[in-house]
C-alpha positions in Angstrom: -20.3 23.7 6.1 -17.7 22.6 3.6 -14.6 24.8 3.6 -12.3 25.7 0.8 -8.7 24.9 1.9 -5.4 25.5 0.4 -3.1 22.5 0.4 -0.9 23.8 3.2 -3.8 23.7 5.5 -4.7 20.2 4.6 -1.1 19.2 5.1 -1.6 20.6 8.6 -4.7 18.5 9.5 -3.5 15.3 8.0 0.0 15.0 8.7 1.0 17.6 11.6 3.4 19.4 9.3 5.3 22.2 10.5 4.3 24.4 7.5 1.7 27.1 8.6 -1.1 28.6 6.5 0.3 30.7 3.8 3.7 29.4 3.9 3.4 28.3 0.3 1.9 30.6 -2.4 2.0 29.2 -5.6 -0.8 29.6 -8.2 -0.1 26.2 -9.7 -1.2 24.6 -6.2 -4.5 23.1 -6.9 -7.2 24.1 -4.4 -9.7 21.5 -3.0 -12.9 21.3 -0.9 -12.8 18.4 1.4 -16.0 16.3 1.7 -14.5 13.3 3.7 -11.2 13.1 5.6 -10.3 9.9 7.7 -7.8 9.9 10.5 -4.3 8.6 9.5 -1.0 7.8 11.3 1.8 9.9 10.1 3.1 9.7 6.6 6.0 7.4 6.2 9.0 6.9 3.8 9.6 3.6 2.1 13.0 4.8 0.8 14.4 2.9 -2.1 12.4 -0.3 -1.3 9.6 -1.7 -3.5 7.4 -2.2 -0.5 4.6 0.3 -1.1 2.3 -2.6 -0.8 3.3 -3.2 2.8 3.2 0.4 3.6 -0.3 1.1 2.1 -2.0 -2.0 3.5 -0.5 -1.5 7.0 -1.7 2.3 6.8 -5.2 0.9 5.9 -5.3 -1.3 8.9 -4.0 1.6 11.2 -6.8 4.0 10.1 -9.4 1.2 10.4 -8.3 0.9 14.1 -8.4 4.7 14.5 -12.0 4.5 13.3 -12.6 2.3 16.1 -11.1 4.5 18.8 -7.9 2.2 18.9 -4.4 3.3 17.9 -1.8 1.1 16.3 1.3 2.0 14.3 2.8 -1.0 12.5 6.3 -1.9 11.4 6.8 -2.2 7.7 10.2 -3.3 8.2 9.3 -6.3 10.1 7.1 -7.7 7.2 9.6 -6.7 4.7 12.3 -8.9 6.5 9.8 -11.9 6.3 8.9 -11.1 2.6 12.5 -11.0 1.7 13.2 -14.3 3.6 10.4 -15.9 1.6 11.8 -14.7 -1.6 15.2 -16.1 -0.9 13.6 -19.4 -0.1 11.8 -19.5 -3.4 14.9 -18.7 -5.3 16.7 -21.6 -3.6 13.7 -24.0 -4.6 13.4 -22.6 -8.1 17.1 -23.1 -9.0 17.8 -19.5 -9.2 15.1 -18.8 -11.6 13.1 -16.5 -9.2 14.3 -13.0 -8.4 14.6 -12.0 -4.8 12.9 -8.4 -4.5 10.2 -6.6 -2.4 7.6 -6.6 -5.3 4.2 -7.5 -4.1 0.5 -6.6 -3.9 -1.5 -5.5 -1.0 -3.2 -8.9 -0.2 0.3 -10.3 0.4 0.7 -8.0 3.3 -2.2 -9.8 4.9 -0.8 -13.3 4.3 2.5 -12.1 6.0 0.7 -11.0 9.0 -1.2 -14.3 9.3 2.2 -16.3 8.7 4.8 -14.2 10.6 3.0 -11.9 12.9 3.4 -8.1 13.4 5.6 -5.6 15.3 4.7 -2.0 16.4 6.6 0.7 14.4 8.7 1.9 17.2 9.8 -1.7 18.1 11.1 -2.6 14.8 12.2 0.0 12.4 15.5 0.6 10.3 16.2 3.8 8.7 18.1 4.5 5.4 18.3 0.7 4.6 19.5 -0.1 1.2 16.8 -2.7 0.5 18.1 -3.3 -3.1 21.4 -4.1 -2.1 19.9 -6.4 0.7 18.1 -8.2 -1.8 21.3 -8.6 -3.8 23.0 -10.0 -1.0 20.0 -12.5 -0.3 20.2 -13.6 -4.0 24.0 -14.6 -3.3 23.1 -16.4 -0.3 20.5 -18.6 -1.9 22.5 -19.2 -4.9 25.6 -20.3 -2.7 23.6 -22.6 -0.4 22.0 -24.3 -3.3 25.2 -24.5 -5.1 26.9 -26.4 -2.2 23.7 -28.2 -1.5 23.5 -26.8 2.1 19.6 -26.9 2.3 17.0 -24.3 3.0 17.9 -24.4 6.9 21.4 -23.3 6.1 20.1 -20.5 4.0 17.5 -19.3 6.6 20.3 -19.2 9.2 22.7 -17.1 7.2 19.7 -14.9 5.9 18.8 -14.4 9.6 22.3 -13.2 10.4 22.2 -10.8 7.6 18.9 -9.5 8.6 20.1 -8.9 12.3 23.0 -7.2 11.0 21.2 -4.7 8.5 17.9 -4.3 10.1 18.3 -5.2 13.8 17.3 -8.0 16.1 13.4 -8.9 16.3 12.1 -8.6 19.8 10.5 -11.5 21.1 7.7 -9.8 22.6 5.2 -6.9 22.0 4.3 -4.9 24.8 1.2 -2.6 24.5 -1.2 -1.1 26.9 -0.1 -3.4 29.7 -0.4 -6.5 27.6 2.3 -9.0 26.4 2.0 -10.7 23.1 4.0 -12.8 20.7 4.3 -11.2 17.3 1.6 -13.7 15.9 -0.7 -13.0 18.9 -0.2 -9.2 18.2 -1.0 -9.7 14.5 -4.3 -11.6 15.2 -5.3 -8.9 17.7 -5.3 -6.1 15.0 -6.0 -8.1 11.9 -8.2 -11.4 11.6 -8.3 -13.7 8.7 -10.8 -12.6 6.1 -11.1 -9.2 7.7 -10.5 -7.6 4.4 -11.8 -8.3 0.9 -9.8 -7.6 -2.4 -11.8 -6.4 -5.4 -11.1 -5.7 -9.1 -13.0 -4.9 -12.1 -12.0 -6.6 -15.5 -14.0 -8.4 -18.2 -11.7 -11.2 -19.1 -13.2 -13.2 -16.1 -16.9 -13.3 -15.2 -18.3 -10.7 -12.8 -19.2 -12.2 -9.4 -16.3 -14.5 -9.6 -12.9 -14.7 -7.8 -9.6 -15.0 -9.7 -5.9 -14.4 -9.4 -5.0 -11.2 -11.1 -2.6 -11.9 -14.0 0.1 -9.2 -13.0 3.7 -9.8 -12.1 3.4 -8.7 -8.7 0.8 -11.1 -7.6 3.4 -13.5 -6.3 1.0 -15.3 -3.9 -1.5 -15.7 -6.5 -4.0 -13.7 -4.3 -7.6 -13.9 -5.6 -9.8 -10.8 -6.3 -13.6 -10.6 -6.3 -14.4 -9.3 -9.9 -17.2 -6.6 -10.0 -18.5 -4.2 -12.6 -16.6 -0.9 -12.7 -19.7 1.1 -11.2 -19.9 -1.5 -8.2 -16.3 -1.2 -7.6 -16.4 2.5 -7.5 -19.6 2.5 -5.3 -18.0 0.2 -2.7 -14.9 2.3 -2.7 -16.8 5.6 -2.2 -19.3 4.2 0.4 -16.6 2.8 2.4 -14.9 6.3 2.6 -18.2 8.0 3.5 -18.6 5.5 6.4 -15.2 6.2 7.8 -13.5 3.0 6.3 -10.1 3.5 4.5 -9.4 1.7 1.2 -6.1 0.4 0.1 -5.7 1.4 -3.6 -3.4 -0.3 -6.2 -3.0 0.9 -9.7 -1.0 2.6 -12.5 1.2 5.8 -11.9 3.0 5.9 -15.1 0.5 8.1 -16.7 1.6 11.7 -17.9 -1.0 13.1 -15.6 0.3 11.7 -12.2 2.8 13.6 -10.4 3.9 12.7 -6.8 5.8 16.0 -6.6 2.6 17.8 -7.5 0.4 15.4 -5.4 -2.0 14.8 -8.3 -3.1 12.2 -10.5 -5.4 13.3 -13.4 -6.1 11.8 -17.0 -4.7 14.0 -19.7 -6.5 12.4 -22.6 -10.2 13.7 -21.7 -11.8 10.5 -22.7 -14.8 9.1 -20.8 -13.7 5.9 -18.9 -15.8 2.7 -19.6 -15.7 -0.8 -18.8 -14.3 -1.5 -22.2 -11.7 1.4 -22.1 -10.3 0.0 -18.8 -10.1 -3.6 -20.2 -8.4 -2.5 -23.5 -5.8 -0.6 -21.6 -5.0 -3.4 -19.2 -4.9 -6.0 -22.2 -2.5 -3.6 -24.1 -0.3 -3.1 -20.9 -1.3 0.6 -20.9 -2.6 0.1 -17.4 0.0 -1.8 -15.1 0.4 -2.6 -11.4 2.8 0.1 -10.4 2.0 1.5 -6.8 0.0 1.1 -3.7 -1.5 3.9 -1.5 -4.2 4.3 1.2 -7.3 6.1 0.3 -8.3 8.3 3.1 -10.9 10.7 1.7 -13.0 12.5 -0.9 -12.7 16.1 -2.2 -13.7 18.2 -5.0 -12.0 21.1 -7.0 -13.6 24.5 -7.9 -15.1 23.0 -10.9 -16.8 20.3 -8.8 -14.8 17.5 -10.2 -14.4 14.6 -7.6 -11.0 13.4 -6.3 -9.9 10.7 -3.9 -7.3 11.4 -1.3 -4.5 9.0 -0.9 -1.8 8.8 1.8 1.4 7.9 0.0 4.6 6.4 1.5 7.2 8.5 -0.2 7.6 11.0 2.6 6.1 14.4 3.0 7.9 16.3 0.3 5.0 17.5 -1.9 2.4 20.4 -1.6 0.3 18.0 0.2 2.6 16.8 3.0 2.8 13.4 1.1 -0.9 13.1 0.2 -2.0 12.7 -3.3 -5.2 13.7 -4.9 -6.4 11.3 -7.7 -9.4 12.3 -9.9 -12.4 10.3 -10.1 -11.8 9.5 -13.8 -8.1 8.6 -13.1 -9.3 6.1 -10.4 -12.0 4.6 -12.7 -9.3 4.1 -15.5 -6.2 3.2 -13.6 -7.2 1.1 -10.7 -5.9 -2.3 -10.7 -7.4 -3.5 -7.5 -8.8 -2.2 -4.1 -8.8 -3.8 -0.6 -11.1 -2.7 2.0 -12.6 -4.0 5.4 -15.2 -6.7 4.9 -17.3 -4.3 7.4 -17.5 -1.8 4.7 -19.5 -4.1 2.2 
């Protein structure tokens, strides 16, 4: 039997929050009825980094393992280190025309896992790191190495020393459940190549084809399967109904989105169509802003459908860090989704 729940109760179920039922009494807190709710690892906080795409994709992998009775909690810091190292190398090679930052898209996380391996969360985590300052320091290192023609190896050596100082030394081995892995072996044990599929829905490319999304954060030129809007939404919902998480990437600059309130709703009241999606994308009204793990389906008292997302901005909202996106918001503002191949 579906049970109406206040958001404080949902917080307890999802995140093990210390708040008790009845702690928050606020008529503005929206009440939801849950239809599907997947297991997740605890909500994390990406701090001042732009690495939402790392946190969301790793969270998706973690929930997929929980579905299968396994338990992994993965280090975003480890992949951020390697992502920044790659960015510094690109700046060197591009004669200073490439910016060093942690901007990216969810499929880049999968690329990093295949190229550099993985670490458990407890084995490699750094708290309160100023990643923007770290990116600035890497920019200077790349520019200095190029100006003095020291070479990529010189840059990598100095960048490694900086990472060790700011983020800590990377362990050589991963120990888990009595087994010993290299970071690469560990990554391949939790995520195989082609285990996830990236999907989008835009009409400036043929449906059924794959193409590299033309957004600034697609630095690896990742390719996405292009499907009609209804098909993308069906795959998304069916994945959740069958216990598979979905990594969602989209626009959060709309007036109806508020992480503080834990809600994303359209304020225009317009019906979302394939044409309206494309028009907003073409006119830069739908941009690639943020990435979250989608973990459930709910509805409000008026029977409007919402998708439940696990955010990576800490737990400081009425939902303990989770966000409810209305179905129309998701239809309109989704840039792409990444879901397990097993969900198709």
